C-alpha positions as CSV (number, residue, x, y, z in Angstrom):
1,M,67.9,88.4,89.7
2,F,69.8,90.1,92.6
3,Y,71.6,93.5,92.4
4,L,74.2,94.8,94.8
5,F,74.7,98.5,95.2
6,H,77.3,100.5,97.3
7,D,75.6,103.2,99.4
8,K,78.5,105.6,99.6
9,K,76.8,107.9,102.1
10,R,77.0,105.2,104.7
11,S,80.6,104.0,104.0
12,Y,82.8,107.1,103.1
13,A,85.7,107.6,105.4
14,W,89.2,109.3,105.0
15,G,90.6,106.3,107.0
16,D,89.1,103.8,104.5
17,F,91.5,104.7,101.6
18,D,90.0,104.1,98.2
19,E,87.1,102.7,99.8
20,I,89.0,99.5,100.4
21,G,87.1,98.4,103.4
22,A,83.8,99.1,101.6
23,K,84.7,97.0,98.6
24,L,85.9,94.1,100.9
25,S,82.6,94.1,102.8
26,L,80.7,94.1,99.5
27,G,82.7,91.2,98.2
28,A,82.2,89.4,101.5
29,A,78.4,90.0,101.0
30,L,78.6,88.3,97.6
31,E,80.4,85.2,98.8
32,N,77.9,85.0,101.7
33,L,75.2,85.0,99.1
34,S,77.0,82.6,96.9
35,I,77.7,80.0,99.6
36,C,74.1,80.3,100.9
37,A,72.8,79.7,97.4
38,L,74.8,76.4,97.3
39,K,73.2,75.3,100.5
40,H,69.9,75.5,98.4
41,N,71.6,73.8,95.4
42,L,71.8,77.1,93.4
43,D,74.9,78.3,91.6
44,A,75.3,82.1,91.9
45,I,76.5,83.7,88.6
46,I,78.1,86.9,89.6
47,D,78.9,89.8,87.3
48,V,81.0,92.4,89.1
49,Y,80.8,96.1,88.1
50,P,78.6,95.2,85.1
51,I,78.3,98.9,83.9
52,K,81.6,100.6,83.2
53,D,82.5,103.6,85.2
54,E,79.3,103.1,87.4
55,E,80.9,102.3,90.8
56,T,77.8,102.3,92.9
57,F,76.5,99.3,90.9
58,V,78.8,96.6,92.3
59,A,77.3,93.4,91.0
60,S,74.4,91.6,89.4
61,V,73.7,88.0,90.4
62,R,71.5,85.3,88.7
63,F,71.0,81.7,89.9
64,N,71.1,78.4,88.1
65,R,69.6,75.3,89.6
66,L,72.2,72.6,90.5
67,N,71.9,68.9,90.8
68,S,73.3,68.0,94.2
69,N,75.2,65.0,92.5
70,D,76.9,67.3,90.0
71,L,78.6,69.6,92.5
72,S,82.3,70.1,92.1
73,P,84.6,69.2,95.0
74,Q,85.1,73.0,95.7
75,Q,81.4,73.6,95.7
76,R,80.8,70.8,98.1
77,L,83.4,72.1,100.4
78,L,81.8,75.6,100.4
79,K,78.3,74.1,100.8
80,D,79.6,72.3,104.0
81,L,80.9,75.6,105.2
82,S,77.4,77.2,104.8
83,V,76.4,75.8,108.2
84,Y,78.9,78.4,109.8
85,L,77.3,81.4,108.1
86,E,75.2,82.4,111.0
87,D,78.1,81.8,113.6
88,R,80.8,83.9,112.0
89,H,81.8,87.0,114.0
90,T,84.6,89.2,114.8
91,N,86.1,88.4,118.3
92,R,88.2,91.2,120.0
93,R,88.7,89.3,123.3
94,L,92.2,88.5,124.4
95,G,93.3,85.0,124.9
96,V,96.8,83.4,125.4
97,R,99.0,82.7,122.4
98,E,98.4,79.1,121.2
99,K,99.5,77.1,118.3
100,L,96.9,76.4,115.7
101,S,96.5,72.8,114.1
102,A,98.1,71.8,110.8
103,D,94.6,70.8,109.6
104,F,93.3,74.3,110.2
105,Y,96.2,75.9,108.2
106,Q,95.8,73.4,105.4
107,E,92.0,74.0,105.0
108,F,92.4,77.8,105.5
109,E,94.9,78.0,102.7
110,Q,92.8,75.6,100.5
111,V,89.8,78.0,100.3
112,V,92.0,80.9,99.6
113,N,93.7,79.2,96.7
114,F,90.3,78.5,95.0
115,T,90.9,81.8,93.4
116,E,94.0,82.0,91.1
117,G,96.4,84.8,92.1
118,Y,95.1,85.2,95.6
119,G,97.1,83.9,98.6
120,V,97.6,84.1,102.4
121,Q,100.9,84.4,104.3
122,F,101.1,83.7,108.1
123,A,103.6,85.7,110.3
124,D,106.3,83.8,112.0
125,E,106.0,83.8,115.8
126,D,109.3,85.8,116.2
127,K,107.8,88.6,114.0
128,L,104.6,89.0,116.0
129,D,106.0,91.6,118.5
130,L,107.2,93.7,115.5
131,L,104.0,93.5,113.8
132,G,102.2,94.5,117.1
133,E,104.4,97.7,117.0
134,I,103.6,98.3,113.4
135,I,99.9,97.8,113.7
136,S,99.5,99.8,116.8
137,S,101.6,102.6,115.3
138,C,99.3,102.7,112.3
139,D,96.2,102.9,114.7
140,R,97.9,105.6,116.6
141,E,98.5,107.6,113.3
142,R,94.9,107.4,112.5
143,L,93.9,108.9,116.0
144,L,96.4,111.7,115.5
145,H,94.8,112.7,112.3
146,K,91.9,115.2,112.8
147,Q,89.4,113.4,110.3
148,G,90.8,109.9,111.3
149,H,90.1,110.8,115.0
150,S,86.5,112.0,114.1
151,E,85.7,109.0,112.2
152,F,87.2,106.5,114.8
153,F,85.0,108.1,117.6
154,H,82.0,108.1,115.2
155,E,82.3,104.4,115.0
156,I,82.5,103.7,118.8
157,R,79.1,102.7,120.4
158,W,79.5,103.4,124.1
159,S,76.7,101.0,125.3
160,G,74.9,98.0,124.0
161,E,71.7,100.0,123.8
162,E,73.4,102.6,121.4
163,A,74.8,99.7,119.3
164,Q,71.5,98.1,119.0
165,K,69.8,101.5,118.0
166,T,72.3,102.3,115.3
167,G,72.9,98.8,113.9
168,D,76.5,99.5,113.2
169,G,79.8,100.5,114.6
170,I,82.0,98.9,117.4
171,D,80.4,98.2,120.7
172,I,83.1,99.1,123.3
173,E,81.7,96.5,125.6
174,L,82.8,93.8,123.2
175,V,86.5,95.0,123.4
176,D,88.8,93.7,126.2
177,L,89.5,97.1,128.0
178,T,90.3,97.8,131.5
179,Q,88.4,100.6,133.2
180,S,91.4,102.8,133.0
181,E,91.7,102.0,129.3
182,K,88.0,102.8,128.9
183,A,88.5,106.1,130.7
184,G,91.4,107.0,128.5
185,F,89.2,106.6,125.4
186,I,86.6,108.9,126.9
187,V,89.2,111.6,127.5
188,A,90.6,111.0,123.9
189,R,87.3,112.0,122.4
190,D,88.6,115.6,122.9
191,W,90.3,116.5,119.6
192,E,91.9,119.6,121.2
193,A,93.8,117.4,123.6
194,I,94.8,115.0,121.0
195,S,96.0,117.7,118.6
196,L,98.5,118.7,121.2
197,L,99.8,115.2,121.2
198,E,100.1,115.2,117.5
199,K,102.1,118.4,117.5
200,L,104.5,116.9,120.1
201,D,104.7,113.6,118.3
202,K,103.3,111.7,121.5
203,G,100.2,109.6,122.1
204,R,102.2,106.3,122.3
205,A,99.7,105.1,125.0
206,F,97.0,104.7,122.1
207,Q,99.1,101.8,120.9
208,K,98.5,99.8,124.0
209,M,95.2,98.1,122.9
210,S,96.4,96.9,119.5
211,R,99.7,95.8,120.8
212,K,98.1,93.6,123.5
213,G,95.8,92.2,120.7
214,V,98.7,91.0,118.7
215,Q,100.6,89.7,121.7
216,A,97.7,87.3,122.2
217,A,97.6,86.1,118.5
218,S,98.5,82.7,117.3
219,T,99.4,84.3,114.1
220,M,98.6,87.2,111.8
221,A,97.3,86.3,108.3
222,L,98.0,88.6,105.4
223,F,95.9,88.1,102.3
224,T,97.4,89.1,99.0
225,M,96.0,89.7,95.5
226,P,97.6,90.1,92.0
227,T,96.5,93.6,91.1
228,Y,95.3,96.8,92.8
229,N,91.8,97.7,91.6
230,K,88.2,97.8,92.6
231,E,87.4,94.2,91.1
232,S,90.3,92.8,93.0
233,F,89.2,94.1,96.4
234,V,85.7,92.9,95.9
235,M,87.1,89.4,95.0
236,M,89.4,89.6,98.2
237,G,86.3,90.1,100.2
238,R,84.9,86.8,98.8
239,V,88.2,85.0,99.5
240,V,88.4,86.3,103.0
241,L,84.9,85.4,103.9
242,R,85.6,81.7,102.9
243,A,88.8,81.7,105.1
244,W,86.7,83.2,108.0
245,L,84.1,80.4,107.7
246,V,87.1,77.9,108.0
247,A,88.3,79.7,111.1
248,T,84.7,79.6,112.6
249,K,84.5,75.9,112.0
250,H,87.8,75.3,113.8
251,H,86.9,77.6,116.7
252,V,89.6,80.1,115.8
253,S,88.8,83.7,116.6
254,V,89.2,86.4,113.8
255,H,89.9,90.0,114.4
256,P,90.5,92.2,111.3
257,M,93.4,94.6,111.9
258,L,93.4,96.8,108.7
259,S,95.0,100.0,109.4
260,P,98.3,98.8,107.8
261,V,96.4,97.7,104.6
262,F,94.7,101.2,104.4
263,F,97.8,103.3,105.3
264,F,100.4,101.3,103.2
265,N,98.1,101.2,100.1
266,R,97.7,105.0,100.6
267,L,101.3,105.4,100.5
268,K,101.8,103.4,97.4
269,Y,98.7,104.4,95.4
270,G,97.6,107.6,96.8
271,N,98.5,111.3,97.0
272,P,101.3,112.0,99.5
273,K,100.0,115.5,99.9
274,E,97.0,114.0,101.6
275,M,99.1,113.3,104.6
276,P,101.1,115.6,106.9
277,E,104.8,115.1,106.2
278,R,105.5,113.8,109.8
279,M,102.9,111.1,109.1
280,K,104.2,110.2,105.8
281,I,107.8,109.7,107.1
282,E,106.5,107.6,110.0
283,L,104.5,105.4,107.7
284,E,107.4,104.9,105.2
285,N,109.5,103.6,108.1
286,L,106.7,101.4,109.2
287,F,106.2,100.0,105.8
288,E,110.0,99.1,105.5
289,Q,109.6,97.1,108.8
290,Y,106.4,95.6,107.6
291,K,108.1,94.1,104.5
292,S,110.5,92.1,106.7
293,C,107.4,90.3,108.1
294,F,105.7,89.4,104.8
295,S,106.8,88.6,101.2
296,L,105.4,91.5,99.1
297,G,107.0,91.2,95.7
298,E,105.5,91.7,92.3
299,G,101.9,90.4,92.1
300,K,101.4,90.5,95.9
301,V,99.2,93.5,96.7
302,E,98.1,93.7,100.5
303,G,94.4,93.0,100.6
304,F,93.4,92.1,104.1
305,L,95.2,91.5,107.5
306,M,93.6,89.6,110.4
307,K,94.5,88.3,113.8
308,L,94.0,84.6,114.3
309,A,93.8,83.3,117.9
310,K,92.3,81.2,120.5
311,A,90.1,83.5,122.7
312,P,87.2,83.4,125.0
313,A,83.7,83.9,123.3
314,P,82.7,87.5,123.0
315,K,80.7,89.0,125.8
316,G,77.6,89.8,123.7
317,I,76.4,90.0,120.1
318,T,77.2,92.5,117.3
319,Y,74.2,94.5,116.2
320,R,73.7,95.2,112.6
321,L,71.0,96.7,110.3
322,S,67.8,94.7,109.8
323,E,66.9,93.2,106.5
324,N,64.4,95.8,105.7
325,Q,67.0,98.4,106.1
326,V,69.4,96.7,103.6
327,F,67.1,95.0,101.0
328,I,64.7,96.5,98.5
329,S,62.4,93.9,96.8
């Protein structure tokens, strides 16, 4: 048996509304395990949130032996994708907008549709500039909120050595920044300076990095799910992991850009009093524009947003916690 627990002390953040990001990550870990099991002809039987009202106990997993000749077509496809598990990564490098192949889109959608009720939409090219403004504006709103600002800079690792030591966060060396942009981030660490920008409704320069990222995108992919609950977000993490492996197979770079998912779900399912009135009005306006880019009718809850692109390989590796820091036997 294998048991998956959520260490909330490591993951809590105001910016991660309703622990959406944590649940997505836990779901991705489960799918990683499930696909790795198929590689060894094992079927992972996963029971999500097996104890009612105990949210730290995310899943129990048991394994059944499979005969390789009895694998379903879906299991065979996922087993084939297992060779890309070690290669999957986030790539924040900038490239040049390039069309992706029809074969890629077909296989990407295929693995998403393995789970009933879950889907993916791709932004039309003429909507990418608008999406760049929306995403970058959401990122700006996070930086102009005191707790969001604190959490953002808590995630930044200012050198490879720091990233290796902590085993988490975002190594700034892996982000395509000019020296002046990097200097701007160093200055922006001072909340007193940023709070003045918030009062004046300024800080538009913070949008530059996200905007540039979307300008280099081949497309933006929005994953949707049928209902809003913790089980759905865990399943969404599993769905996204499969699609990410397809992107890895086709040498398509993936960069999650989740601030709209966090903020717009906070608008719809959270407490408006948690946000300053200026922020609430700004996000409501952004959400109206966002709905012109994607179809978000009944049964289509936003679950994950990623940039898909052709880009140079990252400049280094992303450091994460070692096995003995994550597993207890």
